[in-house]
C-alpha positions in Angstrom: 75.8 0.7 -34.0 73.3 2.3 -31.6 70.1 0.4 -31.2 66.8 1.8 -32.4 64.1 2.0 -29.6 60.8 1.1 -31.2 58.8 2.2 -28.2 60.0 5.8 -28.3 60.8 5.8 -32.1 64.4 7.1 -31.7 68.0 5.9 -31.4 69.2 5.4 -27.9 72.0 8.0 -28.3 70.8 10.7 -25.9 71.1 10.8 -22.1 68.0 10.0 -20.1 67.7 13.6 -18.9 67.8 14.8 -22.5 65.1 12.3 -23.5 62.9 13.5 -20.7 63.4 17.1 -21.7 62.6 16.3 -25.3 59.5 14.4 -24.4 58.2 17.2 -22.3 58.9 19.7 -25.0 57.2 17.5 -27.6 54.1 17.1 -25.4 53.9 20.9 -24.9 54.3 21.5 -28.6 51.7 18.9 -29.4 49.2 20.4 -26.9 49.7 23.8 -28.5 49.3 22.4 -32.0 46.1 20.6 -31.1 44.7 23.8 -29.6 45.6 25.8 -32.7 44.1 23.1 -35.0 40.8 23.1 -33.2 40.6 26.9 -33.4 41.3 27.1 -37.1 38.6 26.2 -39.5 40.7 25.9 -42.6 43.2 23.2 -41.4 42.2 20.3 -43.6 45.5 18.5 -44.1 48.3 17.3 -41.9 51.0 18.4 -44.3 51.2 21.2 -46.8 54.9 21.8 -47.7 55.9 24.8 -49.6 57.8 22.8 -52.2 58.2 19.2 -53.2 61.9 19.8 -53.3 61.8 19.9 -49.5 60.7 16.2 -49.4 63.3 15.3 -52.1 66.1 16.7 -50.0 64.8 15.0 -46.9 64.5 11.6 -48.6 67.9 11.9 -50.2 69.5 12.7 -46.8 67.7 9.8 -45.1 68.8 7.4 -47.9 72.4 8.5 -47.5 72.2 8.2 -43.7 70.8 4.6 -44.0 73.6 3.7 -46.4 76.1 4.9 -43.9 74.5 2.8 -41.2 74.7 -0.3 -43.3 78.3 0.3 -44.0 78.9 0.8 -40.3 80.1 4.4 -40.8 79.0 7.0 -38.1 77.5 10.2 -39.4 80.0 13.1 -39.3 79.3 16.5 -38.0 79.3 17.8 -41.6 76.6 15.3 -42.4 74.5 16.3 -39.5 74.7 20.0 -40.4 73.8 19.2 -44.0 70.8 17.2 -43.0 67.7 19.2 -43.8 64.9 19.9 -41.3 61.6 18.3 -41.9 59.3 20.1 -44.3 56.9 22.6 -42.7 53.6 21.2 -41.5 50.1 22.5 -41.8 50.5 24.5 -38.6 53.2 26.7 -40.2 52.5 26.4 -43.9 50.2 28.7 -45.9 46.7 27.2 -45.9 46.3 27.8 -49.6 49.2 25.6 -50.6 48.4 22.5 -52.7 48.7 19.3 -50.6 51.7 17.2 -51.5 49.7 14.0 -51.2 47.5 15.2 -54.0 50.3 15.6 -56.6 49.9 13.7 -59.8 51.5 10.3 -60.3 53.5 11.6 -63.2 55.1 14.4 -61.1 55.9 11.8 -58.4 57.7 9.6 -60.9 59.7 12.5 -62.3 60.9 13.4 -58.9 61.7 9.8 -58.0 63.8 9.4 -61.2 65.7 12.7 -60.4 66.3 11.6 -56.8 67.7 8.2 -58.0 70.1 9.9 -60.3 71.3 12.3 -57.7 71.7 9.6 -55.1 73.6 7.4 -57.5 76.1 10.2 -58.3 76.7 11.0 -54.6 77.1 7.3 -53.7 79.7 6.6 -56.4 82.9 7.3 -54.5 82.5 4.3 -52.1 81.1 1.3 -54.1 83.6 -1.3 -52.9 82.7 -1.4 -49.3 79.0 -2.0 -49.9 78.9 -5.6 -51.1 80.7 -7.0 -48.0 78.4 -5.1 -45.5 75.2 -5.2 -47.4 72.4 -7.3 -45.8 70.4 -9.8 -47.8 67.7 -7.3 -48.7 69.0 -4.4 -50.7 68.1 -0.9 -49.8 66.3 0.4 -52.8 65.5 4.0 -53.5 62.2 3.3 -55.1 58.6 4.6 -54.9 58.0 2.7 -51.6 61.0 4.3 -50.0 60.0 7.8 -51.1 56.4 7.3 -49.8 57.7 6.1 -46.4 60.1 9.1 -46.3 57.2 11.5 -47.0 55.2 10.0 -44.1 58.1 10.2 -41.6 59.1 13.7 -42.7 55.6 15.0 -42.3 55.7 13.9 -38.6 58.7 16.2 -37.9 61.4 13.5 -38.0 64.9 14.3 -39.1 66.7 12.2 -41.7 69.3 11.0 -39.2 66.6 9.8 -36.8 65.1 7.3 -39.3 65.9 3.6 -39.2 65.8 1.2 -42.0 63.3 -0.9 -40.0 60.9 2.0 -40.0 61.0 2.2 -43.8 60.5 -1.5 -44.1 57.6 -1.5 -41.6 55.7 1.4 -43.3 56.0 -0.5 -46.6 54.7 -3.7 -45.0 51.8 -1.7 -43.4 50.9 -0.2 -46.7 51.0 -3.6 -48.3 48.8 -5.1 -45.6 46.2 -2.4 -46.2 46.4 -2.7 -49.9 43.2 -4.6 -50.3 41.2 -1.9 -48.4 43.1 0.9 -50.0 42.6 -0.2 -53.6 38.8 -0.4 -53.1 38.4 2.6 -50.8 40.8 5.1 -52.3 39.9 4.4 -56.0 36.2 4.9 -55.3 36.8 7.9 -53.1 38.8 9.5 -55.8 36.0 8.7 -58.2 33.5 10.4 -55.9 35.5 13.5 -55.1 36.8 13.7 -58.6 33.3 14.5 -59.9 33.6 18.0 -58.4 33.2 19.7 -55.1 32.1 17.5 -52.2 28.3 17.8 -51.8 25.5 15.9 -50.0 25.3 13.1 -52.7 29.0 12.5 -52.5 28.8 12.2 -48.7 26.2 9.5 -49.0 28.5 7.6 -51.4 31.4 8.0 -48.9 29.1 6.6 -46.2 28.6 3.4 -48.3 32.3 3.0 -48.9 33.2 3.3 -45.2 30.6 0.6 -44.3 32.1 -1.7 -47.0 35.5 -1.2 -45.4 34.2 -2.5 -42.0 34.3 0.8 -40.3 31.1 0.0 -38.5 27.8 1.9 -38.3 28.6 4.1 -35.3 32.0 5.1 -36.5 30.7 5.8 -40.0 28.0 8.0 -38.5 30.6 10.1 -36.7 32.6 10.5 -39.9 29.5 11.5 -41.9 28.3 13.9 -39.3 31.7 15.7 -39.3 31.6 15.9 -43.1 28.1 17.3 -43.2 29.0 19.8 -40.5 31.8 21.1 -42.7 29.6 21.1 -45.8 27.3 23.5 -44.0 30.2 26.0 -43.9 31.6 25.5 -47.4 31.9 23.2 -50.4 35.2 21.3 -50.5 37.3 20.9 -53.6 38.4 17.3 -54.2 42.0 17.5 -52.7 40.7 19.3 -49.6 37.9 16.7 -49.2 40.4 13.8 -49.1 42.7 15.6 -46.6 39.8 16.6 -44.5 38.6 13.0 -44.4 42.1 12.0 -43.3 42.0 14.5 -40.4 38.6 13.2 -39.3 39.9 9.6 -39.2 43.1 10.6 -37.3 41.0 12.5 -34.7 38.8 9.5 -34.2 41.7 7.1 -33.7 43.4 9.5 -31.3 40.1 10.4 -29.4 40.7 7.9 -26.5 43.9 9.8 -25.7 42.2 13.1 -25.7 43.7 14.0 -29.1 47.3 13.4 -28.2 49.3 11.6 -31.0 49.5 7.9 -30.3 53.0 7.2 -31.4 54.1 4.9 -28.7 53.4 2.9 -25.5 56.7 3.2 -23.7 57.8 1.1 -20.7 59.6 3.1 -18.0 63.4 2.6 -17.7 64.9 1.2 -14.5 61.4 0.2 -13.2 59.4 -3.0 -13.4 56.6 -2.7 -16.0 54.0 -5.5 -16.1 51.9 -5.9 -19.2 48.9 -8.3 -18.9 48.1 -9.6 -22.4 44.4 -10.7 -22.7 42.3 -11.8 -25.6 40.1 -14.5 -27.1 41.9 -17.8 -27.9 42.9 -17.7 -31.5 43.3 -13.9 -31.7 47.0 -14.1 -31.8 47.7 -13.5 -28.1 50.7 -15.9 -27.7 52.2 -14.7 -31.0 51.7 -11.1 -29.9 53.6 -11.7 -26.7 56.5 -13.2 -28.6 56.6 -10.2 -30.9 56.4 -7.7 -28.0 59.3 -9.4 -26.3 61.2 -9.2 -29.6 60.5 -5.4 -29.8 61.5 -5.0 -26.1 64.8 -6.8 -26.5 65.8 -5.0 -29.7 64.9 -1.7 -28.0 67.3 -2.4 -25.1 64.9 -3.5 -22.4 65.5 -6.5 -20.1 62.4 -8.7 -20.5 60.7 -11.8 -19.2 57.6 -13.7 -20.1 55.1 -15.3 -17.7 53.2 -18.3 -19.1 50.1 -17.8 -17.0 47.5 -19.2 -19.5 47.8 -22.6 -17.9 44.5 -24.2 -18.8 44.6 -24.0 -22.6 46.2 -27.1 -24.2 49.8 -26.4 -25.5 49.6 -22.7 -24.5 52.7 -22.9 -22.3 54.7 -24.7 -25.0 53.7 -22.1 -27.6 54.8 -19.3 -25.3 58.2 -21.1 -24.8 58.6 -21.5 -28.5 58.0 -17.7 -29.1 60.3 -16.9 -26.1 63.1 -18.9 -27.8 62.5 -17.0 -31.1 62.6 -13.7 -29.4 65.5 -14.8 -27.1 63.5 -13.9 -24.0 63.3 -16.3 -21.0 59.8 -17.8 -20.1 58.8 -18.4 -16.5 56.4 -21.3 -16.4 55.1 -24.0 -14.0 55.9 -27.5 -15.2 52.6 -28.9 -13.8 49.2 -29.1 -15.6 46.3 -26.8 -14.8 48.3 -24.9 -12.2 47.1 -21.7 -10.7 47.9 -18.8 -13.1 48.3 -16.4 -10.1 51.1 -18.7 -8.8 52.9 -18.4 -12.1 52.6 -14.6 -12.0 53.9 -14.7 -8.4 57.0 -16.6 -9.5 57.6 -14.4 -12.5 57.4 -11.2 -10.5 59.9 -12.6 -8.0 62.3 -13.6 -10.8 61.9 -10.2 -12.5 62.6 -8.3 -9.3 65.7 -10.4 -8.5 67.1 -9.7 -12.0 66.2 -6.1 -12.3 63.9 -6.8 -15.3 62.2 -3.8 -16.8 59.3 -5.5 -18.7 57.3 -8.6 -17.7 54.8 -9.8 -20.3 52.0 -12.0 -18.8 50.0 -14.4 -20.9 46.5 -14.6 -19.4 43.5 -16.8 -20.0 41.4 -16.3 -23.1 38.2 -18.2 -22.3 34.8 -16.6 -22.7 32.6 -19.5 -21.7 32.2 -18.1 -18.2 32.6 -14.4 -17.7 32.5 -14.8 -13.9 35.4 -17.2 -13.7 37.4 -15.0 -16.1 36.7 -11.9 -14.0 37.8 -13.8 -10.8 41.0 -15.1 -12.4 42.0 -11.7 -13.7 41.2 -10.1 -10.4 43.3 -12.6 -8.5 46.3 -11.9 -10.8 45.9 -8.2 -10.2 45.8 -8.8 -6.4 49.1 -10.8 -6.6 50.7 -7.9 -8.6 49.5 -5.3 -6.2 50.8 -7.2 -3.2 54.1 -8.5 -4.7 55.0 -5.5 -6.9 53.1 -2.4 -5.6 55.5 0.0 -7.3 55.3 -1.7 -10.7 53.7 0.1 -13.7 50.8 -2.2 -14.7 49.1 -2.1 -18.1 46.5 -4.5 -19.7 46.4 -4.9 -23.4 43.6 -6.6 -25.4 44.6 -8.6 -28.5 42.0 -8.4 -31.2 41.9 -10.3 -34.5 41.1 -7.8 -37.2 39.9 -10.5 -39.6 36.9 -11.1 -37.4 35.5 -7.6 -37.9 32.3 -6.9 -36.0 32.2 -10.4 -34.5 35.5 -9.9 -32.9 34.4 -6.6 -31.4 31.5 -8.3 -29.7 33.9 -10.8 -28.1 36.3 -8.0 -27.1 33.5 -6.2 -25.3 33.4 -9.0 -22.7 37.1 -8.4 -21.9 36.6 -4.7 -21.7 33.9 -5.2 -19.1 36.0 -7.4 -16.8 39.5 -6.1 -17.3 40.9 -2.6 -16.7 42.3 -2.3 -20.2 45.0 0.2 -21.3 44.6 -0.4 -25.0 44.2 -2.7 -27.9 46.7 -4.7 -30.0 45.1 -5.1 -33.5 46.6 -8.2 -35.2 46.3 -9.9 -38.6 45.7 -6.6 -40.3 47.0 -7.9 -43.6 45.6 -8.4 -47.1 42.8 -10.6 -45.7 41.3 -7.9 -43.4 39.4 -4.7 -43.9 41.4 -1.9 -42.5 38.4 0.1 -41.4 37.9 -2.1 -38.4 40.5 0.0 -36.5 38.0 2.8 -36.4 35.3 0.5 -35.2 37.6 -0.7 -32.4 38.3 2.8 -31.1 34.7 3.9 -31.4 32.9 0.9 -29.9 35.5 0.0 -27.2 36.6 3.5 -26.4 40.2 2.2 -26.2 43.3 3.4 -28.0 45.2 1.1 -30.4 48.6 0.6 -28.9 50.2 -1.9 -31.4 49.3 -3.1 -34.8 50.2 -6.3 -36.6 50.4 -6.6 -40.4 51.9 -10.1 -41.0 53.0 -13.4 -39.4 56.7 -12.6 -39.0 58.4 -11.7 -35.8 59.0 -8.2 -37.2 55.4 -7.6 -38.2 54.1 -6.0 -35.0 54.9 -2.4 -34.3 53.6 0.6 -32.1 50.5 2.2 -33.7 50.6 5.7 -35.2 47.3 7.1 -36.3 49.0 9.3 -38.9 50.9 6.4 -40.5 47.8 4.2 -40.5 45.6 6.8 -42.2 48.3 7.6 -44.8 48.7 3.9 -45.5 45.0 3.5 -45.7 44.1 6.5 -47.9 47.2 7.4 -49.9 46.9 5.8 -53.3 
């Protein structure tokens, strides 16, 4: 079976030239869409399909495609022709259409039951082959599957482009944000359900956002945007929720000048060096192991450099995660060795093997900012001299459970390191999901990856659309 590339969110079944053409076309289309959205005053939702049957057909086709993948059966030409296109988005749909996300729970349940019945009928001819090939976890056509399908379809995906891992990940992300969503969404619905959104309702929303750890500055930006819209018109409840979603998405994408943040993709056939920084205890070593796992599963050749040589047991922890992700670790057997020397050896090894991604574990001490700055600068000098043509990125690992305290620690790293983005970890049931907005607003950095659990599969590329839907869709 063809491997699923998590960095680009597609199966590796196209030629590189086709991929490049697709990406160029997508970027052009996204740029046009962003311009149109900013020019239109009535675009308050990401998705407004003409009919819920569009999503039913899409979900059913995706379900059948995933069943075929499990059975090891390639999709036929007839299947590809029959697969429906994604439902129309807000850019093409009539503005007056009722948002799908605001449909009543009873209607959702009725559609789900009808979908289950239809899928069961179509799957009946081949029941014998399923038990032998079925993985341990069954593929259930339940409410969670339907919600994940809706989120993927709304982003313009085709049913045959979806992987089972994406469905699983979206469900895990939604579960991780469950604590925040239960409190935030239920109260938001109570506020907007009282009638059109007015000034009093805006003040209640402000309080709810602060409770979700969004932060004062980010909350002020959200409230200012809501008040600006209220000066133009009073919003009905469903439009108020969807307009709030669009504000949050725009904030999360703002460091990338409004471009959708669906991936952080290493270049093929070129050495990419990612420096992983962060406070000790934020999950830096764990993140490196999970990133290596994603890279290997996505078809990249990968190495890890254990350059955090001063922290006790750091090298052994990196080696343990390297073993779990089946990626080799380059380390110096001595104690308190020079981190730059480890990076030098790792680059030499990566170049000799034609490695595409080198993950570098760096120091996480905050006691002396001057020493930290000098150490990171020395590592960058080694990279510039040893691998001048490499694509170098620097990612900050941030523990979401620390909230505003973690942000203050992260600001030190943002001052001394040329950061490319943030990896937000431990965003599970113990954290407040609103901290993602505070990260983007206060650090001015995009979120590149997000972690919602302790397992090796629980770290994935960040998507503002998926995050907001998981946060605000009840």
